[in-house]
C-alpha positions as CSV (number, residue, x, y, z in Angstrom):
1,M,-0.1,0.0,0.0
2,N,3.0,2.6,0.0
3,W,3.0,3.1,-3.5
4,I,-0.5,5.0,-3.2
5,Y,1.9,7.7,-1.1
6,E,4.7,8.0,-3.7
7,A,4.8,9.9,-7.1
8,W,3.9,8.1,-10.1
9,P,6.5,7.5,-12.4
10,W,6.8,9.0,-15.5
11,Y,5.9,5.6,-17.7
12,V,2.7,5.7,-15.9
13,A,1.5,9.2,-15.6
14,G,3.2,10.0,-19.1
15,P,1.1,7.6,-21.0
16,G,-1.9,8.5,-18.9
17,I,-1.7,12.3,-20.4
18,V,-1.5,10.7,-23.9
19,L,-4.5,8.8,-23.5
20,A,-6.4,11.5,-22.3
21,M,-5.2,13.8,-25.1
22,A,-5.9,10.8,-27.5
23,L,-9.5,10.7,-26.1
24,L,-10.3,14.5,-26.3
25,I,-9.1,14.5,-29.9
26,Y,-11.1,11.5,-30.6
27,F,-14.1,13.3,-29.0
28,G,-13.3,16.7,-30.6
29,K,-12.3,18.6,-27.4
30,S,-9.4,20.6,-26.7
31,F,-8.1,20.8,-23.0
32,G,-7.5,24.0,-20.9
33,V,-8.3,25.2,-17.5
34,S,-8.7,29.0,-18.5
35,S,-11.0,28.6,-20.7
36,N,-13.5,27.4,-17.4
37,I,-13.4,31.2,-16.3
38,R,-14.9,32.3,-19.6
39,T,-17.6,29.0,-19.0
40,M,-18.2,30.5,-15.4
41,C,-18.9,33.9,-16.3
42,S,-21.3,33.1,-19.4
43,I,-23.0,31.2,-16.8
44,A,-23.4,34.0,-14.7
45,G,-25.0,36.2,-17.4
46,A,-22.1,38.1,-18.6
47,G,-23.3,37.5,-22.1
48,K,-25.6,40.3,-21.3
49,F,-22.8,42.8,-21.5
50,S,-20.0,41.2,-23.8
51,D,-20.5,39.0,-27.1
52,F,-17.1,37.5,-25.6
53,F,-19.4,35.7,-23.4
54,R,-22.4,34.8,-25.8
55,F,-21.5,30.9,-26.6
56,D,-23.2,27.5,-25.7
57,W,-21.7,27.4,-22.5
58,N,-23.5,23.5,-21.9
59,A,-21.1,22.3,-24.7
60,Q,-18.2,23.1,-21.7
61,I,-19.7,21.4,-18.7
62,W,-17.1,18.6,-19.0
63,N,-14.7,21.1,-18.8
64,L,-15.7,22.7,-15.4
65,V,-16.4,18.9,-14.1
66,F,-12.6,18.3,-15.1
67,A,-11.4,21.2,-13.3
68,L,-13.6,20.5,-10.0
69,G,-12.0,17.0,-10.4
70,A,-8.4,18.5,-10.4
71,V,-9.2,20.6,-7.4
72,I,-11.1,17.8,-5.2
73,G,-8.4,15.5,-6.2
74,G,-5.7,17.6,-5.4
75,F,-7.2,18.3,-2.0
76,I,-7.5,14.6,-1.4
77,T,-3.9,13.8,-2.4
78,H,-2.3,16.6,-0.5
79,N,-4.4,16.0,2.8
80,Y,-4.6,12.0,2.7
81,L,-2.2,10.6,0.2
82,T,0.9,12.4,0.9
83,I,2.9,11.2,3.9
84,N,5.8,13.7,3.8
85,H,5.1,16.9,1.9
86,S,8.6,17.9,2.0
87,I,11.0,18.4,-1.2
88,D,14.3,17.1,-1.9
89,L,15.5,20.0,-3.9
90,N,19.0,20.5,-5.3
91,P,21.6,22.3,-2.7
92,N,22.3,24.9,-5.0
93,T,18.5,25.6,-5.1
94,V,18.2,25.6,-1.2
95,K,21.1,28.2,-0.9
96,S,19.8,30.3,-3.6
97,L,16.3,30.5,-1.8
98,E,17.8,30.9,1.3
99,N,19.5,33.7,0.0
100,L,16.4,35.3,-0.9
101,G,15.0,34.9,2.9
102,F,13.2,31.9,2.4
103,E,13.5,29.5,5.5
104,N,12.8,25.8,5.7
105,V,13.4,25.5,2.1
106,G,11.9,22.3,0.6
107,S,9.8,21.6,4.1
108,D,6.6,21.9,2.4
109,I,5.3,22.3,-1.3
110,I,4.7,26.1,-1.4
111,P,6.7,28.5,0.6
112,I,4.6,30.1,3.4
113,E,7.0,33.4,3.0
114,L,5.0,33.9,-0.3
115,F,1.6,31.9,0.1
116,G,0.8,31.8,3.8
117,A,-2.4,33.4,5.3
118,E,-0.3,36.1,7.1
119,V,1.4,36.9,4.2
120,L,-1.9,37.2,2.1
121,G,-3.4,39.6,5.1
122,T,-0.7,42.2,4.1
123,W,-1.5,45.0,1.8
124,Q,1.8,43.8,-0.2
125,G,0.6,40.1,-0.3
126,L,-3.0,41.0,-1.4
127,L,-1.2,43.4,-3.7
128,F,0.6,40.8,-4.7
129,L,-2.0,38.0,-5.4
130,I,-4.2,40.9,-7.1
131,I,-1.4,41.7,-9.9
132,G,-0.7,38.4,-10.1
133,G,-4.0,37.2,-10.8
134,V,-4.7,40.0,-13.3
135,L,-1.5,39.3,-15.3
136,V,-2.3,35.5,-15.4
137,G,-5.8,36.3,-16.6
138,F,-4.6,38.9,-19.0
139,G,-2.1,36.7,-20.6
140,S,-4.1,33.6,-20.7
141,R,-6.5,35.5,-22.6
142,Y,-4.2,37.1,-24.8
143,A,-2.3,33.9,-25.4
144,G,-5.6,32.0,-26.4
145,G,-5.3,29.8,-23.5
146,C,-3.3,28.7,-20.5
147,T,-0.1,26.8,-20.0
148,S,-2.1,23.4,-19.9
149,G,-3.8,23.9,-22.9
150,H,-1.2,25.3,-25.1
151,A,1.5,22.4,-23.6
152,I,-0.6,19.7,-23.8
153,S,-3.4,20.0,-25.9
154,G,-2.2,22.5,-28.5
155,L,1.1,20.9,-28.8
156,S,-0.3,17.5,-29.2
157,N,-2.3,18.9,-32.2
158,F,1.1,20.4,-33.8
159,Q,-0.5,23.9,-33.5
160,L,2.2,26.4,-34.1
161,P,0.5,29.2,-32.2
162,S,0.9,26.9,-29.3
163,L,4.5,26.3,-29.7
164,I,5.0,29.6,-29.7
165,A,2.9,30.2,-26.8
166,V,4.9,27.7,-24.6
167,I,8.4,29.1,-25.7
168,G,7.0,32.5,-24.4
169,F,5.7,31.1,-21.1
170,F,9.0,29.6,-20.4
171,I,10.8,32.4,-20.9
172,G,8.8,34.8,-19.2
173,G,9.2,32.1,-16.4
174,L,13.1,32.5,-16.4
175,I,12.5,36.1,-16.5
176,M,10.3,36.0,-13.6
177,T,12.4,33.6,-11.5
178,F,15.6,35.4,-12.0
179,F,15.3,39.2,-12.7
180,I,11.8,39.7,-11.2
181,L,11.0,37.6,-8.3
182,P,14.2,38.8,-6.3
183,H,13.1,42.1,-6.3
184,L,9.6,41.4,-5.6
185,L,10.8,39.5,-2.4
186,T,12.4,42.7,-1.3
187,F,9.5,44.6,-1.7
188,M,7.2,42.1,0.3
189,S,9.5,41.8,3.0
């Protein structure tokens, strides 16, 4: 029963993703989580104010169920199927993060210095959350989808715009990690 508490190896998770993508392609669906925001806004009546939200949202219920399942699955896995939440990080990464002001690096999945309740209750943490949310929302809308949609669904369909978007996501991630995040951390402290 110990296997349930360990990460699935690539040779199980990888083919599982391939199978899911093959089924989505077969049924004419495309995978992506950010499109759920549009669906929820449409359900809430945003179509009265914008043509962008006027579409048959009933055809997207499956995607809402998928997203709900991902949230529930993540909750169950984190709270009931994981014995140890620590992460085995490269010593150089640990040292770099400690130099940026993080304590107990790798002791949990997310750093409490960025996502702890006491941080999000400050004006800096709230500003960080709002600006980050707006940028992610704008970026996924501007790119025509989120990282999961482009990297998994778009690339499996050999879509050039998805390849360009994924390259942009990686470049943006590197810029954020090495140039912007160190300055944001000093701002938040």
